[in-house]
Phi, psi and omega in degrees: 000140181274105183287349181269357179284149181210156175231145182210141173252124183247123178254126182260126182236149355282156180292126180211111186298324181290321178295320180294319178296322177295317180297312187286329181080175181298126181052035177062027186297326180292315180294321177296325179295314178298318180298313180294316184298320185261354178068039180234169175261134178229124176232148179218150172224111184064237183259012178253127181245127179255118184248135177214141181155206178298139188304311182295322179291322177298318179295319177299315180297320178300315181296315183294314181298320179295316180296317180295320179295322176301320182289334176296330179290342177264007176087008182281135176280127183268108179251168176303330178293318178297317179300315180302316181295322178294320178295319176299315180297332181274000180072029184286136172231150180298133182279131181270063182253011177079002183284142178227165179302135182286134175234126183298152177073216179296118187294338185255357177280126180262122182251122171238176186301325186243001187210153172237120187240124179243124181295147179248136177080162185292323182293320177293321178296317179295325178299313178297315179302313181298317180299322181281341186262325187245152179275339176234129181222144174247132172242112189241131177164177184289171180298147175086007181266002175089011182302305183288318180303312181291325178297315179296320178299318178292326177295315178296317178301314181295322178292318181291332175281350182082013182281334173227161183261341180204165178243130179245123178252124186230142178207136174290138181268073179230102181218116168045041175084352180273148177233162184305322185294341181268356179265143180288161172097179178280185186301314181300317180293327180292321186266349180308314180300328181286334186256007184306317179300326180288319177300314184301320179293318178300315181301319182290329185270332184240342187092147187298313184295319181295318177298317179300316178297316181294328178288324177300325181270003182063021172289324170248124183233139176243147182201141170290150184304325183296338181269008182271341185302134177088353181268155169232123187253110180261151176046045183234151169253112189249127178244120174256110183261155180057042188290348177296345180262017172270149170279171179298320180294318179296319179296315178299318177301314181299310185298336180265010176276343185297132177251201185289139173069021182252157174229153178225136172238127182247119180247150180184162179233108186289354175269359181233053178278125182256010180286157173304149188301330183276000181251123178286149179283131178293333178292311181300316180296315183296321180295330177285313184292323188258009186302327185258009179280122188288337185260017177242126181272138177229118178244127180250121176265162174221186187299334180292343181269358183296130184244013175272201178307137182308331181292332179299317178300317179293325178296314180300315181295323179296319178293321177300316178297318181297317179296320177296319185288330183262357179290118181296343179283347182278000000 
């Protein structure tokens, strides 16, 4: 039995339905934010809130909810940003108790409007668990392992559940010596070839017409990494694909773009770096710098996870053997 577990009922007075609606937020997003951040369960009926989880986290949540309700009486609008600042002020940290967002039915089945996606193998399952548990995740491994596909599926799933308001697709434009300026067309036309794998996944999960409508409304946005500087992305699911081609400065810039209520998934294959030889990969550097951060998920795939043509797995394995055999450090 976990002696550190606790349950508490919190009654907010005076009862005021408008203040309670302000406190909870749209679709209870404020309460869900507190629940996810502290790793506890929160249920409410009217002005009574039932909190259960680790004792210190339950007490922190009780204090924060009480303070927020007091502020509703002063006319303050309670937004996810306000909740975040109160949690920061209370010294709240995510509890490492293995709790993840509840999903009905099969916890690892991803349901979108046009597809049902079930992860294969332990690495894909761990990847989905990490994405649902952490706000920043790295998916590292060779081509064909489902890193990008599953990230897009999780993004669509989160948007359809109302957990995020938009999807942001980002990719560095570094390919075989070509640069954006040498390609014809406007910005969207220049970066389309680089983002084609992300588009293909979206089309299969949402349908072509729906994707087009969401892009017109900027619910789905695509951007080259260089255009991210200076932005803060709130309530967004951000996917950085081909991140092995970021510089160290670009990776740091990207990771600091996250705003309130956002999640980021960074995918990459460290064997396919297209940067000039004298420039270090931002992905390699980030994995070293962030290796000991407890609230960042890192999933490493290998050739056994390849889900494309069987020959692709053998090709990946052949290249891995060749690199080991020719490595002067061996």
